[in-house]
N, C-alpha and C positions, 0 to 999 in steps of 0.2 A: 266556325268551321268544325271540323271533327274534333270532338273532345278527347283529351288524353285519358280521361277517366271512363269514357263510354265508347267502345269501338263501334265503327259504322256498321259492322256485321249485325249488330243488334237490331238494325232498322230494315233488314232484308227479309222478304217473305221467301221461304225455301219450299220447294216441292209444289209450287203453284202450277196449274194447268190452264191452258187457253180456254176461254168460254165466250165465243162471239166472233164477229168478223175481224179480219186483219185490217187495220186502219192506216198502216204505213210500214216502213222498214227503217232500221238503223243498223249500220254496219252489216247489211245483208241479212239481218235477222228480223222476222216479223214482229210487229207491235199489235198484240191482241187488244181489242176494245175492252174486254173484260177478262178477269181470271178468277179461279177458285183455288183456295189454299187446301191443305191436307185435312182441315177440319170442316170443310164445306162452306166457309165464309166467302162471300163474293166481293170483288173489288172492280173498280172502273179506272181506266187510264185517265190521268189528269195532266201529265207532262213529263219533262225530262229533268233529272237532277242536275244541279249546278256543281261545278268543281272549281276549286281555287287554283291559282297559278301553279301550285305544286302538284295538282292532279287529285287532291283530296276531296271527297264528297262533302258537300255542305248540308249535313243532316239537320242543322239548326233551321233551315228554310222549310223543312217538312211541317205540315199542319197536323192537327189532331186527326188521328185515324188514317194517316198517309204512311205508305210503306214503299220500300225500294224493291225492284225486281231487276235483275241483270238483263241487259246492260244499261244501267242508270235510268230506268223507267220508274215513274212514280204512279202508284195506284192508291186510290182512296176507297175505304170500306163503304159498301153500300148498306145503309141502315134503313 
């Protein structure tokens, strides 16, 4: 689960913008198919992040080049 030594905030993409169609909604917020970060890198939606019974994000389940976007969305880098 969340490491005591590495805060889950390190796994969030900040300042990302929608790039592509909306493929669904979660808690009334749209889920964009793709996003672009502040450096121009592109990412595609791959799923929802898991939480443990205490509500902590399971960042250990993220794969290489996957990042979190609020609210608990997972995006993978497009390479």
